[in-house]
Structure formats: structure tokens, C-alpha cells
N, C-alpha and C positions, 0 to 999 in steps of 0.2 A: 036470399031467394034466387032461383035460377035466372040467368040472363036471357031475356026473350030475344027471338030472332029480329024483331022490330028494333029493339034497343041496340042490338049488335050491328045491324045494318047502318043505323044512324051514326054510331060511333066509328065504324070503319070508314064511313064516307068522310068524316072529319079527319081521321088519321091518315087517309089516303091523299088528302089535299096538300101536296108538297111535302116538306119535311115535318113530320108529326112531332118529333121530339125536340125539346128545347134545351138550352144550356150547352154543356160541353160536347155532347155527342148527337149527331144527326143520323140520317140514314147512311149506313156504311156498306159499301159494296167492294169486296176485296178483289184484287187483280193478281192471281197467281203468276209468279214469274217477274213481278215488278221489282226492280232494284232502284234504290235511291241514287240520284246523281249528285255530284259535288254541288254544294251550295243550295240544295233544293229548299224552296220556301213554300211551295204550293201555289205561288202566284204566277201569272203569265210572264213569259220573257218578253223581250223587246219586239219580237215578231208575233206576239199574241198566242204563242204555243204554251200549253200548261207545263210548268216546271215539275220535275219529279219531287215527290214529297220526302220528308225526313231530313236526315243530316249528312247524307253522302254515303259512299260505299264503306264497308267495314275494312279496317286495317288489321292485318295479321298481328298477333301478340307475340313478341319475342319470347315471353315467358311461357307461351303455350297454354294459356288458360282462357282468356276472354278477348275476342276481337270486338272492337268498337269503332264508331266513326272517328275521323280525325278531330282532334280537339277534346275528345272525351277521355276520361281515365277511370280506373277502378281501384278499389282498395278491398282486400280481404278482411272481413270483420270477424268471422269465426270459421274454423276449419276442423272438422272432426278428425281426431287422432293427432292434431297439431296444437290447437288452442285448448285452454282448460277453463273450467268453471271456477268460481270463487272457492269451491270446496277442494280444488286441486285435481278433480277427476276430469277426464277428457270431455270435450264438447261432444254430445251425442251425434249420431249419424243420421242420414236420410232426412235432410231438411225439407219441409213442405210449406204449408200456408204460413204467411207472416203478415203482421200489421204493425204500423208505426204510430206511436203516441207521443205527445209532447209532455216531457217531464219538467222538473224544476230546474231553473238556472241554465237553460240551454241544452238540457239533456234530452236525447231521443231514446225512447224505450221501444224495443221491438220484441214482440212475442212470436216465437218461432216453433211451429209444430215439427215433430219428428215422427215420420211415418214408418214406425217399426211394428211389424205384425208378429203376434205370437209370443212365445216364451223368451225370457231374457237371454238364455244360453245360446240362442240362435244368432246373437249379435255381438260384435266385438265392442261396440260403444253404445249400449242402451242408455236411456235416461236414468241417472242415478236415483236411488231410492232415498230421497231427502226426507229426513224425519218430519212427520206430520203432514206431508204433501203427497202421500201414496194412497191411491185408490185400490189397486190390486198388486200385491208384491210379485205376482207371477208374470206381469205384463211388462214389455220392454219400452213402450212408447211414452209420450208425454209432451210437455212444452218446456222450453227454456225462455227466460227473459234476458235480453241483451241490452245493456246500457251503454250508449255511445255518448261520451261527454264532449263538450265543446272543444277541448284541446286534442281530441282524437283518442283518448284513453277508452278502453273497452272493458266492461265487466259482464259476467254472465252467471246466472243462477237458475235453479230449477223453479218453475212455476207450478207444475203438476207432474207427477210420476205415476207409473202403474196403470196407464191407459194403453190402448192398442190402436195402431194404424191411424194415427192422428193426421188427417188429410188437410183439405183447404181451410176450413173454419171460416171465421168472419168476426169483424169488429162490431161493437155495439155503439149506439149513440151516447152512452154514458161512460165511454172510454174503458171498456174491458174487452176481453177476448173470449170468443166461444170456440172451443176446440172440438172438432167433430171426429168420431171414431168410424172409420170406413170398414166395419166388420160387423158380423152378426154372431160372433163366438159366445156361447154360453159357458158358464162355469163347468170345468171338466174337459173342455176342448182346447187343444193347442197350448196346454199348460196354464190356462186361465183358472183362477180361483174364485172369480166373480163374473157376473154377466157383463157383456160388452155390446157396443153398438149405440152408444149414447152421445149426448153433447154435455160438455162441462164448461163452466165459466172460470176464467183466470183473470185476476186483477194485477196488471203490471205495476200499479202504483203502491200496493200494500201487500207485502208478503204474508202478513198475518191473515188476510182475508181468504187466502188459498188453502188454509189448513183444513184437514178433514174433508177432502173433496167428495162431492156428492153429484151424481148424474142428474141432469134435468130430464126426468122420465116423461114429463108432459110433452116433450118434443118427439117422442117415439123412439123405438129401438130398431134400427135398420142400418144399412151401409151409408152412413152420413158422409157427404162430401163437403158442402159449404152451407153457410147460413148468412142471411142479412135480416136486419130489423127495420121495419117501417117506423121512422121516428115520430110520425103523427098518429097513426092508427095503433101502433104497438104490435102489429102482426109480425110473425117470423116467417120467412120464406126459406125453404131448405131444399137442397138437391140430393139425389141418391145416385151413387155410381154403382150400378149393379146390372146383371144380365140374367137371362133364363128365368123369368122374363125380364125385359128391360126395366130400368128404374123409373122413378116418378118425381114430379115436382110437387112439393108440399107447402101448405100454408097452415100455420098454427095461429088460432085466434085466442087472445087471452080471455080469462073469465071476467065477468062483469065486476067492476070495481078494482081490478088489479092495476097497480102502478109499477112501471118498470123502474129499475135503479140497481145500483151495485149490490150484488149478492141476493137479490130478491127472487131470481128465477129458481134458485135451489130450494126455496121455501115452498114451491108449488107442490100440490098433490100430484101423484102420478097420472091421474085422469083429469087434471085441470085444463080448462079451455077445450077447444075443438081442434083436432088434427085432421086435415083433409087433403086429398090429392086432386090435382088438376085434371079436368076433362075439357078438351078443346073441340071446337066445331067451327066450320068455315061460314062464309057469308050466306050460303044456301041452307045453313042449319044442319049440314051433314057432319057426323062425328068424325074426328081425326084420331086414328088409333096410335100413330107414332109421328113424332116431329120430323122424322126423316122424309116424310111425304112432301115437305116444303122445300123447294129448290130455287125460288125466286125471291130476291130481295124485296122487302116491303110487304110480303105475305102477312096478313093479319088474321088471327083466330080469336074468337070469343072464348072465355074461360068460365066454367062452372067449377065448384069445389065439392067433392064427394067425401063425406066423412069416413075416416078409417075405422073399421069395425073393432080391431084389437091392436092398439098402438104398441103394446109391449111385446107382441109377436113371439110368444114363447113356444108355440107349436107350429104356426104358419107364418112365414115372412110377410111383412106388411104388403109388399108389392104383389104377393100371390093371393091375397085375400079378395081381390077384385076379379070378377068374371069378365069374359070377353065383352067389349063395348062399354065397359064401366068407366075407364080412365084412359088418359093419353100417356103413352110411354115415350122414352127416348134412350138412345144408346149412349151410355157414359155421360150422364149429367155431371158437370164439373163445377168450375169456379163461378162465383157470384160477386156483384158489387152494386151497392145502392148509390144511385145518382139520378139527377133529373126527375126526382119524384117517383122513381120506380126501381126495379131490380133488373140489371143485366145478368144473364146467366148463359152458360156454355153447354152445348151438346157437343162433346169433344170428338166423337167419332161417328157422326150422324150419317151413316151410309147404309143403304139397303144393298144387298149383294146383287140384286137384279140390275142390269145395265142402265135403265132409264133414270135412276135416282141416285147415282153414285156421286158423292161429294164428301169431303173430309173435314167436316166441322161447321158448326153454326154458333152465332151469338144471337140471343133473343132479348127483347126488352118487355118486361111485364109492367103494364100501366094499371095500378090498382084503382084509379078513378074510373077508367073506361072498362076495366076488367077484360083487357085484351093483351095478347102477346104479339109482338111484331118482329119479324126476322130482319135483323140489322146487319149481320155479317154471314156470308157463305164463303167457305174456302173450297176452291176447286180441287180435284184430284191431283196429288203431288206426283207428277210424272218424272221428276228428277230429284229424288231424295238426297243425293250427294251434292246437289247444286245449292247456290246461296240465295236464290230468289223465290223459291217455292216453299210455302209454309203449310203445315197440316197439323192436326191434333191439337187445337187450342185447348188450354187447360185453365190455369189460374189467370185472372184478368184484373185489371184496375182501370179506372177512368183517370186520364191524365189531366193535370191542371193546365196543360198546354194544348188541350183539344184532343178529341178522339180517345181511343182505347190503347192500352199497352197489354199485350197478350203473351203469356208464356207458352212455348211450344213443347208438346209431348207427342211427337209424331215419328215419322220414319227418317232415317238418315241424319243429316246435320240438324242440330237443335238451336233454336233462336229465341230471343226476345224480339217481337216485332210490333210495330204500330199499325193501327187502322185509323185513317184520318176521317174528318167530317165530310170531305169531298169525295170519298169513296176510293182511296188508294191504300195500299199496304207498303211498308218499308221496313228494312231490318234495323234493329237497334243494337243487337249483340249476338255473338255466335260462340258456342262452347267449342273450345279448341283443345281440350285435354287429349294429349297423346297423338294429335294429328301430325303427320310427318315423322313419326317415330316408328320403331320396329314393333311396338305394341299395337294391339287392336285399339282403334279410337274409342274413347269412352263418351258415347253420345248420350249422356245422361240428360234427362229432361230439366227444364227450368221450372222453378216454382216460386211462390211467395212474393210475387211482384207487387210492389207498393211504393208510393212516394213518401218522403219525410213530411212532417207537418208543414214545413215552410216551402215545400215543393222543389227544393234545390237538389235533392238526392233521390235517386231511384235505387231502391233495395231489391235484390233478387237472389235466389238461391240456385245452385247446381245441386240437385237432390243427392246424387251419389258421387262421391262419398259423403257429401254434406258440407257445402261451402256457402257462406253468406257473403254477398258482395255489395258494396256501395258504389254506385256509378254517378259521376258528376261530369258536367260539361256545359257547353253553350246551349242550354235549353231555350227553345223559342216556340211560339205557337205554330202548330202544323195544320195544314189544310188538305 
């Protein structure tokens, strides 16, 4: 039922009383231009001045790949065109969303999306068409599963092939991976032999479970970016990275009696459950047409959910099925992460071109109990893209076991992994250094796939182009 203005006013009053979120992340206000200082702990120094957050300044990498704070180190896990799968074929390119799962006997299993759009001949290193694991033989994308053993040995194999533009995705509470196609290509377009724009489930623990891949049509067909599952209610929340018009935030409600578990999503009928899009309103009950209207940390909107008329969108894209004033849009809805009883999600390039609302990215928190979203991160306009302390274009995100968020940058100029602390500061964690200081044009490829290992000791992240998976270790500690 719709959320009444009285209910919303009561809930926002509670949410506005100090820090509304609990657990690892509170209200986050970023400070563009903030650089971490040596030994930053987030605590006050002996004179009562706040210390800089994070782990200190980034140190240039002699190998020209990844700058990290002093005491940190990285290891290349996979590298497209360099490392190989267990089949002997090259690691596919264009690494994107990734999640880490605990395997047997100290093994870490990582499922890695490969954001390869269109036909296979367009790419030097597409996902190999492994027998029994192919949805559409014309498509270049898919997922690989990377096994990192306790001794450091790495193995990699295909989890699913023949999908397209596999973007952020998301892990499930039952330890599988949902890979999202950020495309709306139908059969016959861009070399496709089947319809695309779906979500597929990949099981990193059981190769046999991935045979004969089937799309989860109940989640709808559109430019999927990321997905999370509410472990208590069973709802799926999904982002759409699209424009003309801007994309939507979705919620899928399972049908009565449905129980989640490995492989069960693919058994659903195409019209199972209810797929709906978010419609937001402010404390005065006024409709909010686009999330870019919010520029102040702590802004809270109520959320209603409007049912999607035609979720398979064969003639009209889902986001175009709603008239003016029916739903709330956002420019480039990107990564999501479930934590603190709700969903953190990114509006990556949340900027209106008019001067009064210019800013380069937001992170929101959706609270399913209150049915509200709260603006927790706003990135200011990046006035120095070549500098090392201004961040823009947030994309993939994760919640850190050491407090706050870790965010992968897909913006202008230098590309970073950066942290956002509970106390409202940002700090750099890593910088892409490919070809900096050489005669070649710098390759400022975005970071993707940021996630921690199950034990919290290793941060995994990817450089999307050409496709490099990295494991980062060091003196992690709680940040403030």
C-alpha cells in the first residue's frame, strides 16, 4: 500500500535524529580534494585536531600499474591476454562486477563479470563458449570463476558464456552470483541470436548447476546494472544504467510461497512476482522526478513502488512505459551492496546541467522497514581530474569490514579506489598508473569489482580495460 505523508513524516523525523544508520556505515559526507596524511587514523591528534582518514598518501608503483599507500601491496590474479583458463584459452577482457565466496579448505572463489557487448568478433578475448554453459553463441560476454588457493595458486574457468554486457551484478544470501546484462538487444541486433537484457544465476561452487543457462525473466528485461537480495523479505532490488529517459530503481517481490535457494530463481515463470519501480516524494508530499534534485547530505525521501506494465519490454523499454510524474529517475544508477538492513546504491553521474544542482555522484541508502531512501554520499564537482584528491563518477561499491564504504571510480582523469568513512571524509586507496609517465597516452580505465575476501584480509578489484584482477593486502584497520 502507498506510504502516507503522515507515516513518512514520522519516519523521517526518526531518521533525521542524528545518525540514522547502524552498523558499518553512518551518514557519509565526502570532501572533494581530501588527501589522507601519513598515519591517518581518524582520531584526534595531541592538539585535538582531527587526523586525516585512511592509510596515508599513495606511493607511485615502479611497475606502473597500481599506486597504494605505504605498507600495502598488490598481486595480479588474472590478466586478459596474459593468464589463461583451465581450458588453455585466454582470460576474457573487460572485467566488471565481482564477488568473493568462501570455498573448501581455504579456497576463495571469485565470480568475475566480463562487460563485453555485442558479437564475439568485436573482441580479441571474448568469454569462451564452454560446452553446456552457453546461452547465446553470438554473444561475447559472460562470467568466469577464479579459484585462489591458500598457497597462492590460481585457476579460472567459465561460469556462463554467451551473455552480453555483463555489468555490476550482485551476490545472493545463498552464495551464488547474479550476473546482470546491461543491454536491451533483441535477437537479430548486434549479432545476437537470442533476446538479451536479463539476469542469470551463476553458482561458483558447482559447475554442473550452471549448465543450460536460463534467464530470470521475472526480474524484467532492461539495461540491468546491479542487484541485491533482502535476506529477510526475499525482495530483489535492481538498478538500471540507462538514459533517454534516465533509468529506474526497481524492486521485485517474490510470489506467495516462493522460497529462495540455489537454482530456484530460474524455475520462476516469466511473470512471477511483482516488478515495480520507485516513486519518491519529499517530506511535504511533493513528487521527486529525479534523484539529482538532492544535493544535501541526509536528504530523506519516501518511496512508493509502481508496478511495471510490461516487464519483458519487447516493444517499449520498461523505463519508457511510465508517463511524466509516475516514477523517479536517476542518471546512471550503478553499483549496489546490501548491509545494515538495507541497500546502498549509486547514482554515478547525478548531475543536472543547470548550475544550481551540479555534482558528480551520489550514494543512497534504501531502508525497507521505513520505505525511505537517504542521501549518504555526495561527491562535489571534480575541478582537477588530473589531481590525486578529487573523486568523481562512483560506480561499483562495497561496505568495508573496517568501516565505511570502498568505492570504485569511473570518472574523469585519474581513476581511483577510494574510501568514504563513517565520520564524513574521503581518502584514496589506489590509483591506476597504467602508462603514466610514458610516451603512450595514459590508460585511465575505470576500477570495477571491488569486494573483500570472506576473511576481510584481501580487497579484490579490477581494472576494466584491458581486464586485470588485483588482490590488495596490507595493514587494514578501522577507519573513521
